[in-house]
C-alpha positions in Angstrom: 47.7 43.9 -17.9 49.6 40.6 -18.4 50.4 39.8 -22.0 49.8 36.4 -23.5 53.5 36.0 -24.3 54.3 36.6 -20.6 51.8 33.9 -19.6 53.3 31.5 -22.1 56.8 32.2 -20.8 55.8 31.7 -17.2 54.0 28.5 -18.0 57.0 27.2 -19.9 59.2 28.1 -16.9 56.9 26.2 -14.5 56.9 23.2 -16.9 60.7 23.3 -17.1 61.1 23.5 -13.3 58.7 20.5 -12.9 60.6 18.5 -15.5 63.9 19.2 -13.8 62.5 18.0 -10.4 61.2 14.8 -12.1 64.6 14.3 -13.7 66.4 14.4 -10.3 63.7 12.1 -8.7 64.2 9.6 -11.5 68.0 9.8 -11.1 67.7 8.7 -7.4 65.0 6.1 -8.1 67.0 4.5 -10.9 70.1 4.6 -8.7 68.3 2.9 -5.7 66.6 0.3 -7.9 69.8 -0.3 -9.8 68.3 0.6 -13.2 71.5 1.7 -14.7 70.4 1.8 -18.3 67.5 4.2 -17.4 69.9 6.1 -15.1 72.2 6.7 -18.1 69.4 8.5 -19.9 69.4 11.1 -17.0 72.8 12.5 -18.2 74.0 14.4 -21.2 76.6 12.5 -23.1 79.3 14.9 -21.9 78.1 15.1 -18.3 80.5 15.4 -15.4 80.1 14.2 -11.8 81.9 15.0 -8.5 80.8 12.8 -5.6 81.9 12.8 -2.0 83.3 16.4 -1.9 85.2 15.8 -5.2 86.8 12.6 -4.0 85.3 10.8 -7.0 85.3 12.7 -10.3 84.1 11.5 -13.7 83.7 13.0 -17.2 81.2 11.5 -19.6 78.0 9.7 -19.2 79.6 6.2 -19.7 82.2 6.9 -17.0 79.7 8.1 -14.5 77.3 5.2 -14.9 80.2 2.7 -14.9 81.3 4.1 -11.6 77.8 4.0 -10.1 77.2 0.5 -11.4 80.5 -0.7 -9.9 80.1 1.1 -6.6 76.4 0.5 -6.0 75.2 -2.2 -8.5 74.0 -5.7 -7.5 77.5 -7.2 -7.5 78.6 -4.6 -4.9 76.1 -5.9 -2.3 75.1 -2.4 -1.4 71.5 -1.4 -0.8 70.6 2.2 -0.6 67.9 4.9 -0.4 68.5 8.5 -1.6 66.0 11.0 -0.3 66.3 14.3 -2.1 64.4 17.4 -1.0 64.2 21.2 -0.9 65.0 21.9 -4.5 66.3 25.3 -5.3 66.3 25.5 -9.1 67.2 28.5 -11.2 66.5 28.6 -15.0 69.6 30.3 -16.4 68.5 30.2 -20.1 65.9 28.6 -22.3 67.8 25.3 -22.2 70.0 25.6 -19.1 69.5 25.6 -15.4 71.2 25.0 -12.1 70.0 23.6 -8.9 70.8 22.7 -5.3 69.1 19.8 -3.5 69.3 18.6 0.1 70.1 14.9 0.3 69.7 12.3 3.0 71.2 9.0 1.9 71.2 5.7 3.8 72.8 2.6 2.6 74.3 -0.6 3.8 76.3 -3.6 2.6 75.5 -6.8 4.4 78.6 -8.6 3.0 80.9 -5.8 4.2 79.0 -5.5 7.5 78.9 -1.7 6.8 76.2 1.0 7.2 76.5 4.5 5.9 74.4 7.6 6.4 75.1 10.9 4.6 73.6 14.3 4.7 74.7 16.5 1.8 73.8 19.2 -0.7 73.9 18.4 -4.4 74.9 21.1 -6.9 73.6 20.3 -10.4 73.7 21.8 -13.8 71.0 20.9 -16.4 70.7 21.1 -20.1 67.6 20.7 -22.2 68.4 18.7 -25.4 65.8 18.0 -28.0 63.1 19.1 -25.5 64.3 16.8 -22.7 66.1 18.0 -19.5 69.2 16.1 -18.5 72.0 16.4 -15.9 75.1 18.1 -17.4 76.8 18.1 -14.0 76.0 16.6 -10.6 77.9 16.3 -7.4 77.5 16.8 -3.7 79.4 18.1 -0.7 78.7 16.4 2.6 77.3 18.0 5.8 78.2 14.7 7.5 79.2 11.2 6.5 78.7 8.5 9.1 79.8 4.9 8.8 79.5 2.0 11.2 79.8 -1.8 11.5 76.3 -3.2 11.2 76.9 -5.8 13.9 77.4 -3.2 16.6 74.9 -3.8 19.4 71.5 -2.2 18.9 71.8 -2.0 15.1 69.2 -4.0 13.1 68.5 -3.5 9.4 66.3 -5.8 7.3 65.6 -5.9 3.6 62.0 -5.4 2.5 
């Protein structure tokens, strides 16, 4: 017989897993729509990040968001779309978790005449603070990273 406490714990775990998925989806949506103030709320204050196989490392929410705003913000000319899938999330405590996500990222920069496609795996750590899940660490290692000049024959990309 299943005890009520077991059911409550299982329900809480399912709710936590769903909240973590929504957090990661929000992270990518805010990044692609260049909503950097909302993006900042996805991170703990002391979060760390390690992008591009550790090539870009940052400590603290402000440093991470400043980098992303500079690298991908409106002034950069970059337009992108992050597609995350296949979440593998493990709750490691009542307020901690870790996860791995597959990523397909496509972006281009018209001014730089540059296109980029990346397949990677994100490794994340999460912390639940005041009832809200946030990223404590995020970063990815690439499976492949492909770049090209957008004016190569046969390449056409249009903004929506």
